Structure formats: C-alpha cells, structure tokens
KOLKETI-293000 format. One record per atom (N, C-alpha, C): residue in three letters; x negated, y negated, z negated. Coordinates in steps of 0.05 Angstrom, whole numbers, padded with zeros to 5 digits, always signed. Each point is the difference from the previous one (the first is absolute). Layout:
AlaXYZ
...
END
This chain:
Met-02501-01648-02250
Met+00011-00026-00003
Met+00016+00001+00024
Arg-00001+00013+00029
Arg+00022-00003+00016
Arg+00006+00012-00008
Tyr+00010+00022-00015
Tyr+00024+00005-00003
Tyr+00028-00013-00007
Ile-00020-00022-00028
Ile+00013-00019-00012
Ile+00021-00013+00018
Val-00025-00013+00016
Val+00010-00029+00021
Val+00016+00010+00012
Thr+00005+00027+00016
Thr+00011+00010+00016
Thr+00027+00004-00001
Phe-00005+00011-00034
Phe+00030+00004-00018
Phe+00015-00032+00000
Ile-00018-00016-00009
Ile+00008-00029-00019
Ile+00013-00015+00036
Ile-00008+00005+00024
Ile+00013-00013+00026
Ile+00025+00019+00003
Leu+00002+00032+00003
Leu+00021+00002+00004
Leu+00024-00003-00021
Phe-00006-00001-00014
Phe+00020+00001-00024
Phe+00010-00031-00007
Leu-00017-00027+00010
Leu+00016-00019+00003
Leu+00014-00002+00017
Asn-00004+00016+00026
Asn+00014+00000+00014
Asn+00030+00020+00001
Trp+00000+00013-00013
Trp+00021+00006-00008
Trp+00015-00018-00019
Val-00019-00008-00013
Val+00021-00017-00027
Val+00017-00019+00025
Ile-00015-00017+00014
Ile+00003-00026+00013
Ile+00022+00012+00033
Trp+00003+00027+00002
Trp+00019+00007+00023
Trp+00017+00012-00011
Ser+00006+00012-00019
Ser+00019+00016-00014
Ser+00024-00016-00016
Gly-00014-00017-00006
Gly+00021-00026-00012
Gly+00009+00012-00025
Met+00001+00027-00020
Met-00001+00007-00016
Met-00024-00003-00027
Phe+00019-00007-00017
Phe-00013+00002-00027
Phe-00009+00012-00029
Asp+00028+00018+00006
Asp+00012+00029-00015
Asp-00028+00015-00001
Ala+00002+00014-00033
Ala-00018+00018-00004
Ala+00001+00028+00022
Phe+00021+00000+00008
Phe+00007+00024+00015
Phe-00023-00006+00031
His+00012-00026+00003
His-00004-00010+00029
His-00039+00003+00002
Leu-00005-00009-00020
Leu-00021-00006-00003
Leu-00025+00025-00008
Ser+00015+00024-00011
Ser-00018+00026-00003
Ser-00002+00010+00019
Leu+00016+00004+00030
Leu+00009+00008+00014
Leu-00023-00014+00017
Gly-00001-00026+00005
Gly-00027-00018+00013
Gly-00029+00008-00014
Ile-00008+00002-00025
Ile-00015+00014-00009
Ile-00019+00027-00005
Ile+00030+00020+00012
Ile-00005+00023+00012
Ile-00010+00005+00029
Ser+00020-00012+00016
Ser-00001+00000+00035
Ser-00032-00013+00007
Cys+00002-00033-00020
Cys-00034-00007+00005
Cys-00031+00012-00007
Ala+00014+00018-00018
Ala-00023+00012-00009
Ala-00001+00034+00016
Ile+00018+00005-00001
Ile-00002+00018+00028
Ile-00016-00010+00028
Val+00008-00014+00005
Val-00007-00014+00032
Val-00036-00015-00015
Thr+00000-00009-00019
Thr-00037-00005+00001
Thr-00012+00020-00002
Tyr+00003+00033-00010
Tyr+00003+00017-00004
Tyr-00017+00008+00025
Thr+00020+00009+00018
Thr-00006+00001+00035
Thr-00007-00017+00016
Thr-00009-00030-00005
Thr-00003-00010+00020
Thr-00020-00025-00015
His-00012+00003-00021
His-00017-00017-00009
His-00027-00009+00018
Asp-00006+00016+00023
Asp-00020-00007+00009
Asp-00001-00014+00024
Ile+00025-00008+00004
Ile+00009-00011+00031
Ile-00002-00024-00012
Leu+00007-00018-00013
Leu-00004-00021-00011
Leu-00032-00009-00003
Phe-00010+00023-00014
Phe-00024-00008-00009
Phe-00016+00013+00001
Thr-00010-00005+00024
Thr-00032+00027+00002
Thr-00016+00010-00011
Arg-00008-00024-00010
Arg-00026+00007-00025
Arg+00002+00012-00026
Glu-00005+00014-00008
Glu-00005+00009-00020
Glu+00001-00027-00032
Lys-00016-00019+00012
Lys-00011-00020-00025
Lys+00018-00025+00020
Phe+00015-00015-00020
Phe+00013-00021+00002
Phe-00003-00024+00005
Ser-00013-00011+00030
Ser-00024-00015-00006
Ser+00015-00041+00010
Tyr-00017-00018-00010
Tyr+00010-00030+00008
Tyr+00008+00000+00022
Lys-00008+00006+00026
Lys+00012+00002+00020
Lys+00029+00014+00003
Gln+00001+00011-00007
Gln+00027+00022+00000
Gln+00023-00025-00014
Ile-00013-00007-00024
Ile+00023-00018-00012
Ile+00008-00036+00017
Ile-00024+00002+00021
Ile+00008-00023+00013
Ile+00032+00011+00025
Glu-00010+00018+00007
Glu+00007+00012+00016
Glu+00038+00004-00009
Val+00000+00007-00016
Val+00030+00002-00016
Val+00008-00030-00007
Trp-00013-00017-00004
Trp+00008-00028-00001
Trp+00004-00012+00025
Arg-00014+00007+00016
Arg+00008-00012+00024
Arg+00014+00010+00013
Phe+00016+00022+00003
Phe+00020+00012+00008
Phe+00021-00008-00020
Ile+00001+00004-00023
Ile+00019-00015-00019
Ile+00005-00026+00021
Lys-00016-00022-00001
Lys+00008-00022+00018
Lys+00012+00013+00030
Tyr-00015+00011+00016
Tyr+00012+00003+00021
Tyr+00034+00002+00002
Ile+00018+00019-00025
Ile+00018+00008-00001
Ile+00019-00020+00010
Pro-00003-00026-00013
Pro+00029-00018-00001
Pro-00003-00014+00029
Trp-00028+00006+00017
Trp+00002-00013+00023
Trp+00005+00022+00016
Leu+00000+00026+00002
Leu+00010+00022+00013
Leu+00040-00002-00005
Leu+00004-00010-00021
Leu+00036-00003-00003
Leu+00006-00014+00013
Trp-00020-00030-00003
Trp+00018-00029+00022
Trp+00000+00010+00023
Gln-00028+00021+00011
Gln+00005+00006+00038
Gln+00032+00019-00003
Ile-00003+00008-00016
Ile+00025+00025+00007
Ile+00035-00012-00008
Ile-00002-00016-00015
Ile+00020-00020+00006
Ile+00006-00014+00022
Leu-00026-00024+00010
Leu+00001-00002+00026
Leu+00002+00010+00030
Ser-00004+00022-00008
Ser-00005+00017+00025
Ser+00039+00015-00007
Asn-00001+00001-00021
Asn+00045+00006+00008
Asn+00006-00017+00006
Ile-00002-00024-00011
Ile+00011-00026+00016
Ile+00009-00004+00024
His-00031+00011+00009
His-00007-00002+00034
His+00025+00029+00015
Val-00011+00011-00013
Val+00019+00022+00011
Val+00028-00008-00001
Ala+00007-00007-00015
Ala+00036-00002-00007
Ala+00009-00017+00021
Gly-00015-00016+00006
Gly-00002-00022+00018
Gly-00002+00007+00018
Leu-00012+00021+00013
Leu+00003+00018+00028
Leu+00023+00015+00000
Val+00005+00016-00018
Val+00022+00023+00003
Val+00027-00014-00009
Leu-00003-00032-00004
Leu+00032-00015-00006
Leu+00000-00021+00021
Asn-00022-00001+00016
Asn+00000-00016+00023
Asn+00025+00014+00024
Pro+00021-00016+00003
Pro+00016+00017+00030
Pro-00014+00013+00022
Lys-00018-00010+00014
Lys-00024+00008+00016
Lys-00015+00017-00006
Met-00009+00005-00029
Met-00029+00010-00015
Met-00009+00006+00012
Pro-00021-00021+00001
Pro-00028-00002+00021
Pro-00025+00012-00009
Ile+00012+00027-00008
Ile-00023+00020+00000
Ile-00021+00018+00013
Glu-00025-00003-00001
Glu-00012+00004+00022
Glu-00022+00020-00008
Pro+00012+00023-00007
Pro-00017+00023-00012
Pro-00026+00003+00022
His-00032+00009-00015
His-00019-00001+00015
His-00018+00020-00030
Met-00023+00007+00022
Met-00018+00019-00018
Met-00026-00018+00010
Ile-00012-00010-00025
Ile-00029-00017+00005
Ile-00018+00021-00013
Arg-00025-00009+00011
Arg-00024+00016-00013
Arg-00011-00020-00021
Val-00016-00005-00022
Val-00003-00010-00023
Val-00041+00010+00003
Lys-00006-00010-00001
Lys-00034+00009-00008
Lys-00008-00008-00023
Thr+00005+00016-00019
Thr-00016-00010-00033
Thr-00038+00011-00006
Arg+00003-00029-00009
Arg-00032+00010-00014
Arg-00003+00015-00022
Leu+00019-00002-00013
Leu+00004+00017-00025
Leu-00011+00028+00002
Lys-00017+00010-00022
Lys-00014+00034+00010
Lys+00008+00013-00017
Lys+00011-00017-00030
Lys+00004+00025-00028
Lys+00027+00014+00005
Asp+00007+00020-00010
Asp+00020+00013+00012
Asp+00023-00014-00025
Ile-00011-00008-00021
Ile+00030-00019-00013
Ile+00002-00019+00018
Ser-00021-00022+00005
Ser+00011-00020+00020
Ser+00015+00007+00021
Ile-00006+00020+00013
Ile+00018+00006+00019
Ile+00034+00015-00008
Val-00009+00002-00014
Val+00026+00021-00021
Val+00022-00031-00004
Thr-00011-00014-00013
Thr+00011-00026-00023
Thr+00013-00017+00036
Tyr-00021-00003+00016
Tyr+00014-00013+00030
Tyr+00018+00012+00011
Ala+00000+00020+00008
Ala+00014+00016+00008
Ala+00031+00005-00015
Asn+00000-00003-00031
Asn+00029+00006-00002
Asn+00007-00029-00010
Ser-00013-00017-00002
Ser+00011-00029+00006
Ser+00007-00008+00027
Ile-00011+00011+00019
Ile+00020-00007+00029
Ile+00023+00010-00001
Ile-00003+00028-00011
Ile+00029+00021+00000
Ile+00018-00023-00021
Leu-00002-00013-00027
Leu+00013+00000-00016
Leu+00020-00034+00016
Thr-00019-00007+00012
Thr+00007-00026+00013
Thr+00025+00004+00024
Pro+00024-00010-00002
Pro+00018+00013+00021
Pro-00006-00010+00037
Gly+00006+00015+00006
Gly-00006-00004+00029
Gly-00017+00004+00011
Thr-00021+00017-00026
Thr-00023+00009+00023
Thr-00003+00035-00014
Ile-00007+00019+00018
Ile-00007+00026-00012
Ile-00028+00003+00015
Thr-00022+00015-00026
Thr-00031+00001+00008
Thr+00016+00036+00008
Ala-00013+00006+00025
Ala+00016+00017+00021
Ala-00031+00028-00003
Asp-00024-00018-00003
Asp-00028+00017+00008
Asp-00013-00016-00013
Ile-00034+00007-00008
Ile-00024-00003-00009
Ile-00017+00017+00021
Thr-00022-00015+00015
Thr-00020+00023+00014
Thr-00026-00027-00003
Asp-00020+00011+00000
Asp-00020-00009-00008
Asp+00003-00031-00004
Gly+00011-00009-00019
Gly+00001-00028-00009
Gly+00016-00016+00026
Glu+00023+00014+00000
Glu+00017-00013+00015
Glu+00023+00008-00006
Phe+00019-00018-00002
Phe+00033+00002-00012
Phe+00017+00005+00030
Leu+00013+00018-00002
Leu+00023-00005+00018
Leu+00035-00016-00008
Val-00004-00018+00000
Val+00033-00006-00012
Val+00022-00010+00013
His+00022+00012-00010
His+00026-00009+00022
His+00012-00024-00022
Cys+00006-00029+00025
Cys+00006-00018-00009
Cys+00029-00012+00008
Ile+00016-00007-00012
Ile+00027-00007+00006
Ile+00000-00020+00022
Ser-00013-00023-00004
Ser-00005-00019+00008
Ser-00023-00018+00011
Lys-00004-00016+00021
Lys-00024-00009+00001
Lys-00015-00013-00017
Lys+00013-00015-00019
Lys-00003-00017-00018
Lys-00018+00024-00024
Val+00012+00015-00008
Val+00004+00025-00015
Val-00037+00005+00002
Ala-00005+00009+00028
Ala-00024+00004+00008
Ala-00025-00021+00001
Asp+00017-00022+00006
Asp-00018-00029-00007
Asp-00014+00004-00025
Asp+00028-00003-00023
Asp-00019-00001-00019
Asp-00024+00023-00012
Leu+00016+00020+00002
Leu-00020+00026+00002
Leu-00028-00008+00013
Leu-00004-00002+00013
Leu-00030-00014+00018
Leu-00016-00024-00018
Thr+00013-00016-00013
Thr-00018-00022-00004
Thr-00013+00017-00015
Gly+00003+00019-00008
Gly-00024+00022-00023
Gly+00002-00021-00028
Asp+00027-00010-00007
Asp-00001-00016-00032
Asp+00004+00024-00019
Met+00015+00027+00007
Met+00003+00017-00018
Met-00026+00020+00003
Glu-00018+00008+00014
Glu-00011+00004+00004
Glu-00025-00003-00015
Asn-00015-00027+00001
Asn-00013-00020-00015
Asn+00014-00004-00029
Arg+00023+00005-00003
Arg+00004-00008-00033
Arg-00014+00038-00003
Val+00016+00021+00001
Val-00006+00029-00007
Val-00032+00010+00000
Ala-00018-00015+00017
Ala-00024+00000+00003
Ala-00011-00021-00032
His+00001-00011-00007
His+00003-00020-00016
His-00005+00017-00021
Ile+00023+00015-00010
Ile+00017+00017-00015
Ile-00042+00015-00001
Phe+00010+00021+00021
Phe-00019+00019-00009
Phe-00035-00006+00010
Met-00002-00026+00000
Met-00028-00014+00000
Met-00021+00005+00024
Glu+00024+00000+00022
Glu-00010+00007+00028
Glu+00004-00030+00022
Asp-00005-00014-00025
Asp-00004-00030+00019
Asp-00022-00003+00020
END
C-alpha cells in the first residue's frame, strides 16, 4: 500500500509542477515516479502497514502547504523590501531555536520549512537546537514566535 500512496503523491506532484499533459511527458512522469517510489518508498512511510495515523499526517501536511506557501510569499516581500531600500537595513545574525520536536520527519520538515522561507537558513541542528541565520530582526522574531514549529508538531502529532 505504501508503494501506491508514495507513487500517487509523487505523480500528482509531477503533473502539477510539470504542467505537461501529453502522452510523452506523462509516461516520463510515470517511469520517473515509479523508479523513485521503488528506491525511496520507506522514507515517507516507515511502517509496512498503512495506518489511520499516517492518513491523518498526510492530510495535515497537505493543509500545511498553503500556509507555508503564504509565509514564503510574505518573506519574499520582506526580503525584497530590505534589498530595494536605499539604506539596505539588513541585520544578519545567527539565532538558536530550541525545539520540542522529537521525530526525525518533524525535525526535517521544520528545518526545510525554515530554509524555504526567504531570509532564513538552517545552519545546524544539534540536540534539539537549530542554529538559524536570519537576514533581519523581524525574520528572527517571526521564527521565535514558534508558529511554524507548532504547525509542524501538529502535522506529526507532537502537540
């Protein structure tokens, strides 16, 4: 079952991001997604049996994506404002963010969400602590509110 679900997730992403709906590109998508599914099926779903809990996690992750995309848009606007400002009020600094996340998938999702948001880079993760480079104080303050971490914790039931 996890092969099928992984393939469907990958293929839907292929179709959405490629924007090509002709037979040639769809067949390339099927072949590519089948190879990736075969080699990486155990990354997304670690158990042999597909459980109700995993369905909830997938649904919650799907609901998280629009929120993350909105944060990326807001961060792009903020970073563009910093760069286009004649005084360039950029205040780069490193911050440490303690996390309560325990699962590897939660930590990876949180770290990647930070990296995807312009103005931040996850530089290191050690013992439940993230070292994050921020382009400005506003970006650091937004990250320290814990909203993103709470949303990731909710996805993977670490509330």
